[in-house]
C-alpha positions as CSV (number, residue, x, y, z in Angstrom):
1,X,7.1,-11.6,-3.1
2,X,9.1,-11.9,-0.3
3,X,8.9,-15.3,2.0
4,X,9.7,-14.8,6.2
5,X,10.2,-17.4,7.6
6,X,9.8,-17.5,12.0
7,X,8.9,-20.4,14.4
8,X,6.4,-20.9,17.0
9,X,5.4,-22.9,19.9
10,X,2.3,-24.0,22.2
11,X,4.3,-23.8,25.6
12,X,1.7,-25.8,27.3
13,X,2.2,-26.3,31.6
14,X,1.2,-28.7,33.6
15,X,-3.0,-27.2,34.2
16,X,-3.0,-28.1,30.2
17,X,-2.7,-23.8,29.5
18,X,-0.7,-22.2,26.7
19,X,1.5,-19.3,27.2
20,X,1.1,-15.9,24.9
21,X,3.0,-12.9,24.8
22,X,1.8,-9.3,24.0
23,X,4.8,-8.0,21.9
24,X,5.3,-5.0,23.5
25,X,5.4,-1.2,22.5
26,X,7.5,-0.3,19.7
27,X,7.7,-3.4,17.0
28,X,4.8,-4.3,14.7
29,X,1.8,-5.7,15.7
30,X,2.0,-4.0,19.1
31,X,-0.2,-5.2,22.1
32,X,-1.7,-8.2,20.0
33,X,-0.6,-11.5,21.7
34,X,1.1,-14.1,19.6
35,X,2.8,-17.6,20.4
36,X,7.2,-16.9,21.2
37,X,8.9,-17.7,19.1
38,X,11.0,-15.8,16.1
39,X,12.8,-15.9,13.4
40,X,14.7,-18.4,11.3
41,X,18.5,-17.3,10.3
42,X,19.1,-18.5,7.4
43,X,20.3,-22.5,6.8
44,X,19.2,-22.3,10.3
45,X,16.7,-25.3,11.0
46,X,13.6,-24.3,12.8
47,X,13.4,-26.7,15.6
48,X,17.2,-24.4,17.0
49,X,15.7,-21.3,16.1
50,X,13.0,-21.9,18.4
51,X,15.2,-23.2,21.1
52,X,17.6,-20.7,20.7
53,X,14.2,-17.6,20.9
54,X,12.7,-19.7,23.8
55,X,16.0,-19.4,25.4
56,X,16.3,-15.4,24.9
57,X,12.8,-14.5,25.2
58,X,12.1,-16.6,28.2
59,X,14.9,-17.5,29.7
60,X,14.3,-21.8,28.8
61,X,16.4,-24.2,28.0
62,X,14.4,-27.1,25.1
63,X,15.3,-29.9,23.7
64,X,14.8,-30.9,19.8
65,X,13.3,-33.8,21.7
66,X,10.6,-32.1,23.7
67,X,9.4,-30.1,20.5
68,X,6.8,-31.4,18.1
69,X,5.3,-30.8,14.9
70,X,1.9,-29.2,15.5
71,X,0.9,-27.3,11.6
72,X,2.3,-24.9,10.3
73,X,0.5,-20.9,9.7
74,X,1.1,-19.4,6.0
75,X,-0.4,-15.4,5.6
76,X,0.2,-13.2,3.0
77,X,0.6,-10.2,4.6
78,X,0.9,-6.6,2.9
79,X,4.7,-6.3,2.2
80,X,6.0,-10.2,3.2
81,X,3.9,-13.7,2.9
82,X,4.8,-15.3,6.3
83,X,5.2,-19.6,7.0
84,X,5.5,-20.4,10.5
85,X,5.8,-24.1,11.7
86,X,3.6,-24.7,14.8
87,X,5.3,-26.9,17.8
88,X,3.7,-28.1,21.3
89,X,6.2,-27.8,23.9
90,X,5.2,-29.9,27.2
91,X,8.7,-30.0,28.8
92,X,12.0,-26.8,29.1
93,X,14.6,-26.5,32.0
94,X,14.0,-23.0,33.9
95,X,11.3,-21.0,34.2
96,X,9.8,-19.0,31.8
97,X,10.5,-14.7,33.1
98,X,10.3,-11.9,29.4
99,X,13.4,-12.1,28.8
100,X,12.0,-8.8,26.7
101,X,9.5,-6.6,28.1
102,X,6.9,-8.6,27.0
103,X,3.7,-9.2,28.8
104,X,2.8,-13.4,29.6
105,X,0.0,-15.1,30.1
106,X,-0.9,-18.0,30.5
107,X,-4.0,-19.4,28.8
108,X,-6.8,-22.9,28.1
109,X,-7.3,-23.0,25.1
110,X,-10.5,-22.4,24.9
111,X,-9.7,-19.0,26.0
112,X,-7.6,-18.4,23.3
113,X,-10.6,-16.8,20.9
114,X,-10.4,-13.9,24.4
115,X,-7.8,-12.3,22.9
116,X,-6.2,-11.2,20.0
117,X,-3.4,-11.7,17.7
118,X,-1.9,-11.6,14.6
119,X,-4.1,-12.2,10.9
120,X,-1.3,-15.6,10.8
121,X,-1.5,-17.0,14.6
122,X,-5.8,-16.4,14.8
123,X,-6.9,-20.3,12.7
124,X,-4.0,-22.1,15.0
125,X,-5.7,-20.9,17.8
126,X,-9.1,-23.3,17.6
127,X,-6.6,-25.5,16.2
128,X,-5.1,-25.5,20.1
129,X,-8.4,-25.5,21.4
130,X,-9.6,-28.1,19.5
131,X,-6.2,-30.8,20.0
132,X,-5.6,-29.0,23.8
Protein backbone atom coordinates (compact mmCIF):
# COMPACT_ATOMS: atom_id res chain seq x y z
CA UNK A 1 0.00 0.00 0.00
CA UNK A 2 1.25 3.47 -0.88
CA UNK A 3 2.17 5.71 2.07
CA UNK A 4 1.35 9.38 1.58
CA UNK A 5 3.25 11.87 3.72
CA UNK A 6 1.48 15.09 4.58
CA UNK A 7 2.05 17.68 7.30
CA UNK A 8 -0.43 19.81 9.23
CA UNK A 9 -0.41 22.68 11.67
CA UNK A 10 -2.58 23.75 14.56
CA UNK A 11 -2.23 27.53 14.36
CA UNK A 12 -3.14 28.91 17.78
CA UNK A 13 -4.05 32.59 18.14
CA UNK A 14 -3.64 34.83 21.17
CA UNK A 15 -7.10 33.82 22.43
CA UNK A 16 -6.20 30.10 22.38
CA UNK A 17 -8.32 29.33 19.31
CA UNK A 18 -7.17 26.90 16.61
CA UNK A 19 -7.52 27.60 12.89
CA UNK A 20 -9.31 25.02 10.74
CA UNK A 21 -10.13 25.17 7.05
CA UNK A 22 -13.05 23.68 5.15
CA UNK A 23 -12.02 21.64 2.10
CA UNK A 24 -13.47 23.34 -0.99
CA UNK A 25 -15.83 21.70 -3.46
CA UNK A 26 -14.15 19.65 -6.16
CA UNK A 27 -11.46 18.25 -3.83
CA UNK A 28 -11.36 14.89 -2.09
CA UNK A 29 -13.23 15.00 1.23
CA UNK A 30 -14.85 18.32 0.23
CA UNK A 31 -16.88 19.98 2.96
CA UNK A 32 -14.85 18.48 5.80
CA UNK A 33 -12.75 20.64 8.10
CA UNK A 34 -9.00 20.13 8.44
CA UNK A 35 -5.87 21.64 9.86
CA UNK A 36 -3.88 23.67 7.31
CA UNK A 37 -0.99 21.91 5.61
CA UNK A 38 -0.41 19.60 2.70
CA UNK A 39 1.75 17.03 0.95
CA UNK A 40 5.46 16.74 1.62
CA UNK A 41 7.39 16.80 -1.66
CA UNK A 42 10.08 14.13 -2.23
CA UNK A 43 13.26 15.14 -0.39
CA UNK A 44 11.48 17.95 1.50
CA UNK A 45 11.62 18.21 5.30
CA UNK A 46 8.19 18.27 6.99
CA UNK A 47 8.93 21.70 8.47
CA UNK A 48 9.86 23.14 5.07
CA UNK A 49 6.72 21.65 3.52
CA UNK A 50 4.58 23.19 6.25
CA UNK A 51 6.19 26.62 5.89
CA UNK A 52 5.56 26.44 2.12
CA UNK A 53 1.97 25.23 2.51
CA UNK A 54 1.07 27.90 5.10
CA UNK A 55 2.39 30.61 2.76
CA UNK A 56 0.47 29.17 -0.22
CA UNK A 57 -2.81 28.47 1.61
CA UNK A 58 -2.95 31.31 4.13
CA UNK A 59 -0.42 33.94 3.05
CA UNK A 60 1.52 33.83 6.31
CA UNK A 61 5.25 33.58 7.03
CA UNK A 62 6.30 31.00 9.60
CA UNK A 63 9.84 30.27 10.73
CA UNK A 64 10.91 26.73 11.58
CA UNK A 65 11.75 27.74 15.17
CA UNK A 66 8.04 28.59 15.70
CA UNK A 67 6.89 25.07 14.75
CA UNK A 68 6.58 22.71 17.71
CA UNK A 69 5.93 19.04 16.87
CA UNK A 70 2.92 17.80 18.82
CA UNK A 71 1.85 14.38 17.55
CA UNK A 72 1.08 12.52 14.34
CA UNK A 73 -1.82 10.81 12.63
CA UNK A 74 -1.53 7.43 10.93
CA UNK A 75 -4.64 6.31 9.06
CA UNK A 76 -5.42 3.80 6.32
CA UNK A 77 -7.78 5.06 3.64
CA UNK A 78 -9.13 2.85 0.86
CA UNK A 79 -6.26 3.39 -1.59
CA UNK A 80 -3.37 4.70 0.54
CA UNK A 81 -2.03 5.07 4.06
CA UNK A 82 -1.66 8.61 5.38
CA UNK A 83 1.11 9.60 7.78
CA UNK A 84 0.76 13.17 9.06
CA UNK A 85 2.90 14.96 11.64
CA UNK A 86 0.99 17.73 13.43
CA UNK A 87 2.81 20.84 14.59
CA UNK A 88 1.61 23.68 16.80
CA UNK A 89 2.45 27.26 15.84
CA UNK A 90 1.64 30.31 17.95
CA UNK A 91 3.68 32.96 16.06
CA UNK A 92 3.63 33.97 12.42
CA UNK A 93 3.95 37.08 10.29
CA UNK A 94 1.09 38.38 8.17
CA UNK A 95 -2.66 38.13 8.32
CA UNK A 96 -4.30 34.74 7.81
CA UNK A 97 -6.30 34.78 4.55
CA UNK A 98 -8.08 31.98 2.61
CA UNK A 99 -5.94 32.07 -0.57
CA UNK A 100 -7.29 28.80 -2.02
CA UNK A 101 -11.01 29.51 -1.72
CA UNK A 102 -11.38 27.60 1.53
CA UNK A 103 -13.60 28.70 4.39
CA UNK A 104 -11.68 29.38 7.62
CA UNK A 105 -12.77 29.21 11.26
CA UNK A 106 -11.00 30.01 14.52
CA UNK A 107 -12.31 27.45 17.02
CA UNK A 108 -11.72 26.88 20.71
CA UNK A 109 -10.13 23.42 21.20
CA UNK A 110 -13.11 22.20 23.27
CA UNK A 111 -15.42 23.04 20.34
CA UNK A 112 -13.50 21.12 17.64
CA UNK A 113 -15.76 18.09 18.25
CA UNK A 114 -18.56 20.01 16.50
CA UNK A 115 -16.67 20.12 13.19
CA UNK A 116 -16.62 17.08 10.91
CA UNK A 117 -13.05 16.23 9.87
CA UNK A 118 -11.42 13.54 7.74
CA UNK A 119 -10.90 10.26 9.65
CA UNK A 120 -7.14 10.88 10.04
CA UNK A 121 -7.80 14.22 11.77
CA UNK A 122 -10.50 13.02 14.18
CA UNK A 123 -8.16 11.71 16.94
CA UNK A 124 -6.22 14.99 16.87
CA UNK A 125 -9.23 16.98 18.09
CA UNK A 126 -9.23 15.39 21.56
CA UNK A 127 -5.47 15.69 21.84
CA UNK A 128 -5.60 19.42 21.08
CA UNK A 129 -8.50 19.87 23.50
CA UNK A 130 -6.52 18.19 26.28
CA UNK A 131 -3.19 19.92 25.59
CA UNK A 132 -4.34 23.45 24.80
